FINU-445306 format. One record per residue: residue number from 0; residue in one letter; x negated, y negated, z of N, C-alpha, C, O, CB in turn. Coordinates in pm, whole numbers, always signed. Each point is the difference from the previous one (the first is absolute). Glycine has a CB too. Example, Ala and Ser with C-alpha at 12.3 -4.5 7.8 and 13.67 -1.06 7.14 Angstrom:
REM FINU-445306
REC  0  A  -1319  +569  +780  +89  -119  +0  -90  -120  +0  -104  +2  +66  +293  +115  +59
REC  1  S  -154  -222  -197  -82  -119  +6  +77  -109  +73  -51  -111  +17  -67  +174  -232
//
This chain:
REM FINU-445306
REC  0  Y  -2995  +1855  -704  +101  -84  -63  -88  -96  -87  +17  -13  -121  +169  +30  +318
REC  1  Q  -278  -81  -126  -81  -91  -76  -84  +57  -130  -44  -66  -95  +32  -51  +324
REC  2  R  +2  +241  -208  -74  +63  -114  +99  +7  -122  -41  -21  -114  -114  +163  +277
REC  3  R  +264  -116  -140  +102  +11  -82  +32  -136  -76  +56  +11  -109  +22  +175  +262
REC  4  V  -99  -281  -118  +51  -145  -30  -120  -73  -23  +19  -111  -50  +189  +112  +192
REC  5  R  -317  +27  -121  -134  -76  -25  -25  -76  -134  -71  -101  -10  -13  +276  +155
REC  6  G  +153  -111  -250  -11  -68  -126  +136  -91  -55  +19  -50  -111  -191  +254  +66
REC  7  A  +264  -203  +175  +116  -110  -36  -4  -106  +111  -61  +9  +107  +227  +166  -224
REC  8  T  -87  -282  +71  +56  -83  +82  +125  +6  +28  +68  -20  -100  -213  -88  +42
REC  9  I  +218  +131  +173  +123  +14  +35  +74  -143  +48  -53  -87  +69  -24  +336  -14
REC  10  V  +177  -251  -95  +75  -128  +11  +141  +52  +49  +61  +82  -69  -196  -222  -128
REC  11  N  +190  +89  +324  +131  +36  +53  +72  -135  +11  -47  -85  +75  -34  +298  +58
REC  12  P  +195  -241  -205  +79  -114  +19  +116  +46  +94  +44  +115  -2  -110  -220  -232
REC  13  G  +116  +3  +320  +119  +17  +65  +115  -20  -87  -1  +19  -122  -107  -83  +318
REC  14  G  +203  +26  -131  +128  -44  -105  -37  -103  -76  -90  -77  +34  +263  +133  +109
REC  15  I  -104  -67  -255  -31  -94  -104  +111  -62  -47  +103  +60  -32  -279  +58  -27
REC  16  A  +159  -264  +51  +139  -95  -27  -63  -70  -92  -118  -34  +14  +254  +3  +206
REC  17  G  -61  -1  -331  -46  -88  -134  +72  +35  -112  +93  +81  +0  -317  -99  +70
REC  18  K  +174  -52  -181  +44  +6  -137  -28  +150  -26  -103  +41  +52  +54  -297  -129
REC  19  Y  +127  +352  +1  -35  +130  -46  +22  +105  +93  -11  +119  -33  -141  -221  -99
REC  20  D  +184  +62  +255  +32  +105  +111  +123  +71  -48  +98  -57  -47  -194  -82  +244
REC  21  V  +83  +270  -182  +132  +88  -35  +3  +102  +115  +103  +67  +6  -113  -86  -280
REC  22  N  -73  +40  +355  +26  +78  +106  +64  -50  +151  +113  -42  +21  -295  +146  -157
REC  23  G  +83  -85  +225  +44  -41  +147  +89  -113  +9  +120  +14  +21  -327  +63  +56
REC  24  V  +148  -193  -93  +65  -125  +43  +118  -31  -109  +113  -41  +27  -345  -54  +91
REC  25  A  +179  +125  -248  +136  +19  -80  +125  +65  +10  +109  -46  -35  -256  +23  -63
REC  26  R  +123  +140  +151  +91  +119  +49  +98  -78  +115  +123  -7  -7  -325  +227  -32
REC  27  T  +134  -265  +124  +65  -68  +107  +94  -114  -54  +116  -11  +42  -317  +69  +106
REC  28  G  +144  -146  -246  +71  -108  -60  +129  +67  -66  +115  -38  +19  -340  -109  -61
REC  29  R  +185  +260  -43  +140  +33  -80  +89  +53  +113  +114  -46  -3  -218  +116  -244
REC  30  L  +77  +23  +352  +76  +21  +91  +98  -86  +69  +117  +26  +28  -280  +96  -34
REC  31  L  +93  -231  +28  +35  -122  +96  +126  -63  -121  +117  -16  +35  -412  -52  +130
REC  32  A  +255  +43  -285  +67  -64  -71  +138  +62  -47  +96  -68  -38  -314  -25  -5
REC  33  S  +214  +235  +52  +90  +87  -42  +90  +48  +111  +91  +81  -12  -247  -24  -164
REC  34  G  +116  -122  +292  +78  +40  +146  -21  +137  +29  +79  +52  +80  +108  -211  -109
REC  35  Q  -273  +227  -18  -34  +132  +58  -84  +21  +86  -39  +117  +11  +89  -63  -171
REC  36  L  -100  -146  +241  -105  -17  +108  +73  -22  +123  +27  -113  +40  -201  +15  -189
REC  37  P  +212  +218  +216  +71  +7  +140  -62  -57  +119  +66  -52  +90  +19  +244  -173
REC  38  G  -225  -181  +82  -77  -49  +109  -161  +58  -49  -42  +57  -101  +269  -50  +312
REC  39  V  -286  -51  -91  -168  +28  -42  -42  +67  +148  +44  -33  +111  -115  -211  -305
REC  40  P  -39  +358  +160  -60  +48  +113  -85  -91  +80  -59  -94  -54  +73  +289  -63
REC  41  D  -23  -173  +242  -112  -56  +96  -123  +14  -28  -71  +74  +68  +196  -40  +77
REC  42  A  -173  -104  -249  -145  +10  -60  -60  -116  -45  +65  -100  -31  -13  +302  -34
REC  43  L  -164  -194  +60  -83  -120  -64  -35  +41  -147  +18  +110  -54  -128  -183  +289
REC  44  F  +53  -48  -290  -30  +26  -140  -112  -113  -36  +17  -120  +26  +237  +224  -88
REC  45  S  -359  -57  +6  -113  -85  -38  +56  -34  -158  +31  +80  -88  -251  +41  +260
REC  46  I  +222  -270  -176  +9  -37  -161  -85  -95  -39  -34  -98  +67  +251  +141  -75
REC  47  G  -252  -14  -105  -113  -102  -65  +70  -57  -149  +93  +58  -57  -332  +98  +170
REC  48  G  +189  -250  -151  +25  -43  -137  -71  +87  -146  -114  +40  -22  +131  -275  +174
REC  49  A  +70  +238  -207  -39  +103  -116  -113  -90  -103  -76  +61  -76  +349  +84  +82
REC  50  S  -270  -288  +2  -115  -42  -97  -125  +23  +95  -97  +53  -54  +234  -247  -101
REC  51  E  -147  +165  +276  -93  +23  +91  -63  +141  +2  -120  +21  -15  +239  -192  +133
REC  52  I  -40  +251  -102  -29  +153  -15  -50  +42  -117  -86  +89  -4  +248  -51  +137
REC  53  A  -114  -98  -243  -50  +41  -128  -144  -55  +1  -90  +82  -20  +324  -80  -104
REC  54  A  -261  -108  +139  -128  -77  -21  -114  +83  +90  -114  +26  -40  +247  -279  +4
REC  55  A  -75  +292  +171  -114  +91  +76  -13  +135  -70  -108  +59  +6  +159  -162  +229
REC  56  H  +37  +150  -293  -18  +138  -77  -110  -24  -108  -96  +77  -7  +352  +0  +38
REC  57  I  -243  -184  -115  -109  -39  -94  -131  -34  +49  -103  +42  -54  +273  -116  -66
REC  58  T  -168  -11  +236  -134  -11  +73  -36  +123  +56  -117  +34  -19  +152  -259  +73
REC  59  A  +33  +298  +9  -70  +167  +42  -59  +50  -119  -117  +38  +0  +298  +42  +171
REC  60  A  -109  -75  -275  -63  +65  -133  -141  -54  -40  -93  +71  -39  +332  -43  -47
REC  61  E  -244  -162  +98  -129  -82  -30  -118  +14  +83  -114  +20  -43  +260  -172  -34
REC  62  R  -105  +139  +219  -103  +3  +80  +27  +77  +139  -83  -14  +91  +17  -199  -213
REC  63  G  +158  +280  +137  +53  +67  +123  -107  +119  +17  -34  +63  -100  +307  -127  +66
REC  64  A  -325  +96  +162  -104  +83  +54  +44  +132  -42  +105  +40  +51  -169  -184  +144
REC  65  L  +4  +221  -280  +45  +154  -1  +13  +74  +127  -88  -23  +83  -22  +30  -288
REC  66  G  +196  +71  +235  +43  +59  +120  +86  -70  +92  +66  +53  +90  -254  +51  -117
REC  67  R  +181  -225  -1  +59  -127  +119  +158  +23  -42  +41  +34  -111  -267  -265  +118
REC  68  N  +301  +206  +109  +150  +25  +28  +59  -156  -4  -29  -59  +104  -1  +301  +64
REC  69  Y  +95  -312  -251  +58  -109  +47  +147  -17  +17  +70  +31  -96  -258  -101  +9
REC  70  N  +248  +24  +197  +128  +4  +20  +37  -145  -40  -63  -96  +44  +64  +287  +138
REC  71  L  +115  -203  -276  +61  -130  -52  +128  -2  +72  +101  +45  -53  -209  -51  -183
REC  72  C  +108  -51  +371  +122  -24  +77  +44  -147  -21  -60  -73  -78  -6  +250  +252
REC  73  G  +160  -211  -109  +58  -129  +7  +46  -24  +138  -41  +64  +97  +105  -56  -331
REC  74  R  +34  -115  +239  +66  -26  +112  +70  +122  +57  +73  +64  -77  -54  -291  -5
REC  75  T  -31  +262  +189  +88  +114  +81  +146  -45  +39  +10  -76  +96  -232  +161  +10
REC  76  V  +331  -47  -171  +120  -55  +56  +94  +131  +44  -39  +113  -29  +18  -345  -128
REC  77  S  +120  +216  +214  +84  +109  +27  +94  +20  -124  +34  -95  -71  -49  +51  +327
REC  78  L  +53  +168  -277  +108  -5  -117  +128  -75  +16  +60  -31  -103  -145  +242  +56
REC  79  G  +134  -242  +163  +97  -94  +22  -30  -154  -60  +75  -75  -63  -27  +228  +273
REC  80  D  -168  -169  -173  -50  -142  -62  -19  +6  -144  +32  -99  -66  -153  +44  +270
REC  81  L  +73  +159  -261  -5  +33  -132  +106  -5  -78  -12  -46  -114  -137  +157  +179
REC  82  T  +276  -63  -17  +119  -18  -83  +84  -127  +34  +94  -34  -71  -90  +283  +50
REC  83  R  -40  -312  +125  +30  -128  +14  -70  -112  -110  +60  -76  -75  -26  +164  +325
REC  84  L  -152  -75  -236  -80  -71  -115  +33  +37  -123  -9  -85  -89  -163  +67  +217
REC  85  T  +207  +123  -154  +26  +51  -165  +159  -56  -21  +35  -42  -110  -206  +308  +105
REC  86  G  +257  -263  +110  +105  -52  -4  -4  -167  -37  +79  -68  -66  -20  +274  +224
REC  87  D  -157  -234  -103  -8  -166  -9  -45  -9  -151  +67  -78  -68  -147  +3  +339
REC  88  A  -21  +141  -333  -45  +0  -126  +103  +11  -99  -4  -77  -96  -189  +161  +181
REC  89  L  +288  +5  -75  +113  +9  -63  +132  -89  +21  +99  +7  -73  -207  +196  +70
REC  90  G  +93  -291  +117  +123  -95  +1  +119  +69  +69  +114  -45  +1  -188  -67  -223
REC  91  I  +32  +235  +282  +111  +62  +68  -30  +57  +142  -117  +16  +33  +198  +37  -261
REC  92  D  +11  -26  +305  -31  +38  +156  -89  +130  -6  +42  +97  -63  +197  -194  +165
REC  93  G  -346  +100  -44  -91  +123  +5  +1  +53  +143  -67  +99  +27  -88  -186  -215
REC  94  N  +238  +18  +294  +10  +85  +130  +57  +133  +17  +120  +23  -13  -110  -221  +81
REC  95  K  -98  +283  -37  +82  +148  +3  -27  +46  +146  -91  -54  +62  +54  +136  -330
REC  96  P  +105  +7  +320  -5  +48  +144  -141  +100  -23  -31  +47  -109  +336  -56  +191
REC  97  V  -363  +26  +17  -101  +103  +41  +75  +138  +28  +86  +16  +86  -244  -204  +21
REC  98  I  +108  +287  -198  +59  +136  +15  -122  +115  +41  -104  +24  -62  +302  -101  -128
REC  99  P  -148  +134  +310  -120  +87  +58  -39  +86  -105  +75  +53  -82  -2  -50  +317
REC  100  S  -224  +10  -224  -68  +111  -109  +82  +118  +6  +30  +62  -102  -275  -132  +132
REC  101  S  +288  +110  +100  +8  +153  -7  +143  +14  -92  +19  +97  -73  -153  -29  +336
REC  102  L  +217  -163  -250  +121  +3  -97  -47  -17  -149  +39  +73  -92  +113  -177  +277
REC  103  L  -234  +7  -196  -63  -8  -150  -33  +124  -26  +53  +54  -97  -149  -271  +98
REC  104  M  -7  +300  +87  -73  +131  -62  +106  +85  -52  -20  +55  -108  -176  -52  +272
REC  105  L  +321  +18  -95  +127  +74  -40  +23  -11  -129  -6  +92  -81  +100  -123  +275
REC  106  V  -57  -124  -223  +22  -55  -138  -99  +35  -91  +45  +28  -111  +62  -205  +201
REC  107  G  -223  +184  -80  -114  +21  -75  -4  +154  -39  -9  +34  -118  -112  -235  +237
REC  108  L  +126  +280  -31  +7  +166  -26  +119  +13  -70  -13  +72  -99  -101  +17  +307
REC  109  A  +259  -148  -186  +108  +23  -91  -24  -71  -132  +81  +25  -89  +71  +2  +282
REC  110  S  -238  -99  -216  -6  -73  -144  -73  +82  -79  +22  -17  -120  -16  -208  +192
REC  111  E  -113  +337  -34  -69  +65  -55  +46  +87  -98  -45  +3  -114  -55  -46  +285
REC  112  P  +210  +129  -119  +76  +81  -90  +92  -52  -103  +20  +55  -109  -42  +73  +283
REC  113  W  +71  -228  -137  +89  -97  -82  -94  -52  -106  +39  +12  -116  +122  -87  +314
REC  114  A  -286  +15  -177  -73  -34  -111  -36  +113  -102  +5  -21  -121  -84  -153  +270
REC  115  A  +45  +292  -99  -18  +106  -83  +112  +9  -83  -13  -5  -123  -122  +113  +275
REC  116  Y  +274  -91  -80  +116  +21  -94  +24  -111  -105  +37  +31  -113  +66  +93  +300
REC  117  T  -121  -233  -157  +21  -115  -86  -107  -32  -96  +20  -76  -94  +108  -6  +267
REC  118  K  -258  +148  -146  -104  -17  -71  -43  -165  -4  -60  -52  -94  +136  +280  -36
REC  119  R  -34  -297  +253  -28  -127  +15  -100  -33  +132  +22  +62  +105  +212  -96  -230
REC  120  E  -326  -46  +121  -79  -16  +125  +79  -49  +123  +74  -94  -25  -264  +46  -123
REC  121  P  +190  +85  +256  +50  -44  +98  -38  -159  +61  -114  -46  +11  +127  +307  +7
REC  122  D  +100  -321  +12  -40  -169  +33  -59  +33  +153  -88  -76  +40  +313  -96  -192
REC  123  L  -189  +262  +226  -54  +6  +131  -51  +137  +39  +53  +72  +85  +98  -252  -31
REC  124  S  -281  +216  -136  -49  +156  +33  -32  +9  +158  +4  -93  +81  -123  +128  -331
REC  125  F  +89  +86  +272  -41  +53  +124  -136  -51  +27  -32  -42  +112  +174  +241  -138
REC  126  D  -226  -195  -80  -133  -26  +0  -7  -180  +21  -90  -61  +58  +28  +308  -228
REC  127  L  +153  -292  +122  -30  -165  +16  +74  -28  +128  -10  -118  +34  -2  +39  -298
REC  128  I  +80  +148  +340  +38  -29  +120  -109  +18  +90  -35  -88  +78  +253  +141  -135
REC  129  M  -291  +97  +46  -119  +29  +94  -117  -99  -13  -72  -26  +97  +132  +269  -111
REC  130  A  -79  -301  -113  -102  -101  -19  +27  -128  +93  -84  -43  +79  +52  +131  -325
REC  131  F  +156  -143  +229  +52  -112  +62  +9  +22  +164  -31  -83  +85  +161  +33  -314
REC  132  S  -91  +157  +247  +43  +30  +131  -153  +47  +96  +8  +32  +118  +271  +54  -229
REC  133  A  -404  -90  +40  -116  +41  +76  -49  -102  +86  +59  -107  +16  -116  +250  -186
REC  134  E  -59  -111  +231  -39  -69  +84  +12  -178  -28  -42  -35  -111  -97  +270  +156
REC  135  R  +179  -319  +22  +20  -131  +20  -136  -65  -13  -37  -43  +110  +239  +84  +33
REC  136  K  -289  -63  -240  -119  -95  +10  -27  -57  -128  +39  +56  -103  -139  +68  +282
REC  137  G  +40  -225  -179  -44  -92  -117  -121  +80  -80  -56  +103  +35  +119  -340  +107
REC  138  C  -82  +169  -244  -109  +65  -81  -106  -136  -10  +36  -118  +3  +134  +320  -158
REC  139  S  -303  -153  +142  -101  -99  -20  -71  -19  -123  -63  +93  -51  +47  -56  +260
REC  140  S  +23  -181  -272  -69  -11  -128  -142  -56  +4  -68  -25  -99  +289  -1  +7
REC  141  A  -256  +9  +217  -130  -66  +18  -98  +15  -109  -57  -91  -61  +95  +124  +289
REC  142  R  -53  +109  -245  -115  +27  -78  +3  -66  -152  -89  -57  -63  +72  +277  +209
REC  143  A  +149  -190  -179  +49  -61  -141  +8  -125  -17  -6  -50  -112  +118  +210  +90
REC  144  V  -94  -238  +141  +0  -153  -6  -159  -30  -16  -48  -82  -77  +281  +36  +240
REC  145  R  -307  +134  -69  -163  -55  -24  -62  +58  -120  -92  -67  -47  +49  +52  +293
REC  146  E  +74  +130  -309  -66  +37  -84  +55  -29  -134  -83  -30  -87  +4  +174  +248
REC  147  L  +211  -139  -196  +72  -18  -109  +75  -133  -10  +87  -23  -84  -80  +261  +85
REC  148  D  -50  -326  +94  +75  -160  -6  +174  +37  +4  +83  -84  -36  -305  -55  -152
REC  149  Y  +250  +240  +226  +156  +34  +33  +68  -112  +58  -57  -59  +92  +6  +291  -46
REC  150  K  +166  -272  -85  +57  -99  +70  +148  +46  +58  +102  -24  -64  -244  -145  -87
REC  151  P  +144  +221  +247  +128  +27  +64  +95  -73  +40  -28  -98  +69  -80  +219  -25
REC  152  L  +241  -92  -76  +119  -78  +46  -2  -42  +148  -8  +100  +71  +135  +26  -243
REC  153  E  -124  -220  +230  -33  -35  +127  +101  -59  +89  -3  +11  +122  -197  -33  -219
REC  154  T  +287  -38  +31  +140  -45  +81  +128  +65  -58  +7  +90  -85  -108  -324  +133
REC  155  E  +187  +178  +7  +159  +16  -31  +33  -37  -121  +62  +65  -85  -6  -106  +291
REC  156  A  -109  -88  -212  +15  -86  -146  -49  +68  -106  +68  +3  -102  -94  -208  +200
REC  157  D  -92  +268  -95  -84  +73  -97  +51  +120  -41  -22  +42  -114  -154  -135  +203
REC  158  V  +263  +170  +15  +63  +104  -42  +145  -18  -53  +66  +89  -53  -219  +14  +204
REC  159  L  +188  -211  -131  +142  -40  -67  -36  -68  -140  +83  -8  -90  +48  -39  +332
REC  160  G  -246  +5  -250  -41  -36  -153  -16  +121  -91  +55  +17  -108  -179  -217  +194
REC  161  A  +34  +285  -20  -13  +127  -97  +131  +77  -16  +24  +44  -113  -264  -15  +184
REC  162  L  +335  -4  +38  +133  +61  -33  +89  -93  -93  +84  +53  -71  -94  +69  +298
REC  163  K  -5  -243  -227  +79  -75  -93  -48  +20  -143  +82  +6  -92  -36  -172  +271
REC  164  Q  -168  +177  -199  -52  +41  -136  +32  +153  -39  +18  +36  -117  -208  -212  +153
REC  165  S  +193  +250  +58  +52  +131  -31  +155  +20  -41  +46  +79  -83  -228  -19  +241
REC  166  M  +245  -147  -83  +153  +3  -24  +41  -80  -128  +82  +37  -83  -44  -19  +339
REC  167  D  -107  -131  -256  +13  -93  -142  -27  +103  -116  +68  -8  -102  -167  -234  +208
REC  168  W  +12  +329  -94  -58  +78  -128  +103  +97  -21  +44  +24  -112  -298  -46  +152
REC  169  L  +298  +84  +73  +129  +108  -23  +115  -70  -56  +61  +53  -93  -119  +89  +290
REC  170  K  +97  -267  -146  +102  -58  -64  -17  -11  -163  +69  +51  -87  -34  -170  +315
REC  171  E  -145  +38  -239  -28  -17  -136  +11  +101  -90  +60  -13  -107  -181  -129  +183
REC  172  T  +56  +263  -35  +9  +133  -91  +142  +103  +38  -7  +122  -5  -289  -128  -1
REC  173  N  +405  -61  +39  +108  +57  +22  -11  +124  +68  +61  +96  -47  +10  -210  -125
REC  174  Q  -144  +129  +284  -21  +107  +86  +94  -8  +120  +56  +97  +53  -292  -85  -132
REC  175  I  +247  -154  +118  +110  -42  +92  +83  -119  -62  -40  -90  -73  -105  +165  +276
REC  176  S  +275  -51  -155  +91  -114  +2  +65  -13  +116  +33  +91  +76  -5  -75  -291
REC  177  I  -4  -169  +232  +55  -53  +118  +136  -72  -15  +55  -49  +99  -288  +32  -27
//
């Protein structure tokens, strides 16, 4: 493995929240705002700030060690807390019930053929459910903090600030209406 990546610096961000986010957290915000999020899996999510993650990518390109792998995680929160905080950032109620992963896996499996038929990416794919339902553990950014001066989100207030940036940008660009 090291032989294959010897000439590269690998950067692995966790979830990203902030301006220009169009995927993970943004998807949660869009589903929440549209009333299409019935519940969340019992899972954990590591979330980092978009600007901090972007800065760490640049630093990794400039001075990251070749063959080195850097995790850019942030505060680890439950998906229930993430949707609650996203709701706070949107000014709506984000409290959603926790849905057993086994039920969500069935929904994810059913969404795959529907997505193929409609030619639209599913909001809740089987792969996404599996990723969130995987082993409940956090992620360490210690190496990135030490070597890239990465600044992970550390408090719930930090996470809320990043989510607010993300949701405000989505509203400004008419991707979400409340």
